[in-house]
N, C-alpha and C positions, 0 to 999 in steps of 0.2 A: 287432621293435620293438613292435607292437601286443600280441605275447604277453607281453613283458616288463612291458608297463604293466598287463596284466591281473592276472598273478601280484602285481605290486607292490601293486595296489588291493585283490586279496583279502588280502594280507597285512597292509595296514594297516587294513582292515576288522575283522580277526580281532583285531589288537592293540588296537584302540579297545574292540571288544566285550568284551575279557579285563577292559581298565582299567575300563569301567563296571560289568562284573560284581563285580571287586574292590571298586571304591567303594561299590556297592550292599551288599555283604556287610560292610563295614566300619560302613557307616550302620545295618543290622540289628543289627550287634554292640554298636554303641553305644546304641541304642534299647531293646535286651533290658537292657544294664546299667543304663542311666537308670532302666527301669520297675523293676527288681530293689531298686537303691538307694532309689528313692520309696517303695516298699511296705515296705522296712525301716525307713525313717526315719518313716513314719506309723503303723506297727505300734505302737512302743516308746510314744510318747505315748498312744495310744487303749488300749493296755492298761493304762496306769496310770491313765487317767481311768476307765476300764470298773471297775477295781479298787476304786478309792478309792468310786465311786459303788454299787458292790453294798453294800461294807461301811457306808457310810450308808443306803442304802435298807434294809438287814437290821437295822437298829439296833443293829450291833455296835462304835459307835464312842461314846465317853464324851462327854457333853456339853461336857466343857471343851477337847476335842480336835476336836470339829466345825469350827470357825474354820480350825484348820490343815490340815484334810481339805480344806477349801472351796479355801483358797489353794493345796494343791497340785493341785488339779484346775483351778483360774484358770491358774497357771502352765504346765501341759501342753496347755492348750486354746491359751493364747497362743504356744506353742512350735510347735503346729500351723498355726495362722493365719500365723504368719511364714514357715514352712516352705512352706505352700501358695502365699503371695505369691511368694516366692522362684521356686519352680517355675513360675507362671504368667508372670514376667518372663521367665525364660529361654526359654520356650516362644514368648512373644512376638518375641524377640531372634531365635528359631530362623526363625520364620515371616517375618522380613524387615519386620516393621514398617511394611507399607502403610498403614497408618491415621495414619501420622505424617508430617510435612512437616520437611524441612531448612530452616533458617534461620541467621541469622548470631545467634550467641548470645555473650554476655558471660561468658567461663569465670569472672572474679572475683566476679561479681554472684551466679551459681549458686553459687560456694562460700560466699559470704554467708548465703545462703539456707539451705544445707543445714548448716553451721555453727551456725548460730542454731537450726535444729530440733533441734540435738543437746545443747543447752547444759543442759538438766535432766538427760538421762541422764549426761553428764559430770560435772556436780554430785552426784548420787548415787553415782557411782563414785569419788569425790574425785578425780578426773583434770582438769587444766586443759586448756582448748581455747583454741588461739591461731591468728588469721587474719592473714596478712600479704600484700604483693604490690600488683598494680597492675592495672588494666583490661586485658583481652586476648580479642579479638573473633576466634572461629574459626566456620566453618560445619558445622553440625551439628544434632543432637538436643537440645535442651533437656532433656528429661525423662531422657535417657539420660547425659548429662553429669552431672546432678543424682545420679543414682543411683551414678555412678563416685565421686563427691566424697563421699557419703552414707555409703557402704559401706566405703572406706577410713578415712574419720573413725571410724566405729561399731567396726571393727574395732580400730582403735589405741585405742579406750576399752576395749573390753570385753578385749581381751587386754593389759591394762596392771596396774600395780601402785597402792596409793594413794599420794596425793601424785605421781602420775605425771602425764605431759603429752602431748599431741597437737599437734602445729604444723603449719599447712598455708599454703602459700604458692604463689601463681600468679605467675608471671615474664613478660613480654611480650618478645618479641624481633621481628625484621622478618618472619621467614618461619615462626615457630613460637610456640607457649604451651606453657608449661611447669607442670604440677601436680605438687606434691611434697608429701607427707603423712609426717611423721617423729613416730615416736613413741618412749618410752624404757621399753617394756614388756616382756613376757617372750621376745621375739625368737624366730627360726626356726632349728632347728638346719639346717647346709649341706646333709646329704645330703636334707633335704625340702624345700629351698626350690623345686626345680624343680616340685614337684608342688602346691603350693599355689593352683595356680591350675586345678586339676581340679576336676570336680563331685564335692561330698559330702566332699573330703579334708579332714581336720582333723588338724593339728599334735599337739594335744592334746585326745583325745576326753572326757576327764572336765571338763576345764575348758571346753569347748565347751558341753557339756549344762548345765554350772552357769551360763553366761552368756546361754543362749540361742541358742548358733550353728548353724547350719543346713548349714554346708559348702558353701553355694552362693555367698556373698557376692562372694569373688574371681573365682569363675567369672564372673558377670555383669559385674563390672570388666574382665576381659580381653575377653570378649565385646564388651562396649559400645566398649571402646578399639579394638578391630579394626575395628568398624564406621565410627568415624573415624579410620583408618589411624596411630592412636597405639601409639607404642613404650613399652612397658613394662619399667624398669629396678627390680630389687628388691637390696636392701642389708640384710642382718640379722644382729645376733649375739646368741646368747642370752645372756639377762638384761641385755642392754642396749639392746635394740631395733632397731626395724625402718623403715629409709626406701623409699617406694615413689616413683618418679618416671614420671609419663607425658608424653611428649613429642606435642603434637598439630601437625601441618601445617597452616598457616593457608592460607586461601584467596588464590591470587595474584592481584594486581591485574591488570587487562585493559588 
């Protein structure tokens, strides 16, 4: 019996060791892939900025074109700032947010703030932004919940059409809170819907570059929702729009 237990114990340790090694290899692969993607994403705007600046420095730009070159440099620098901020946010999520404290958060009030901060962007894009719903309190991280609403709304605005709309709703149920963001924008092809939450994945790369997308917004949404045990459901039809629904479990009363 003792010999059998010894063999079983050694086998268990071996399996556990192999599982750890497998997890470590996968983590290393993901780190390498992430580093490669970050390097590529940063290199593109840096090259543009460097090129425009070199032409200006060498006096090779006509006076009437200086403003245009300055605007391009500014646009590319803003793209880099947005990308770096998203990378830092993902790193923060990966590290466990030890500097943040869970608390009771009114999801509707979070949505009010996020929608308000995007009104100018929506107006510039000629997209209407509407919020409906009711108070719904869940236990979580206010900053992360705000990021979820903000990123979903911003995507709805960016990947839309003139005279388009983004509708946000917060519903309250006894055991859950439901956030729904619906737009009538360009939509997502069926064969790409499972990948849109991957880091740096873009459905339409040319459009993403045009509107300043980093390919990280939905990754942040997925990560932040998972921290709150939220379930994400996506429905999208190309040329008709996208609806993303996140269901959050509410804190049970003792």
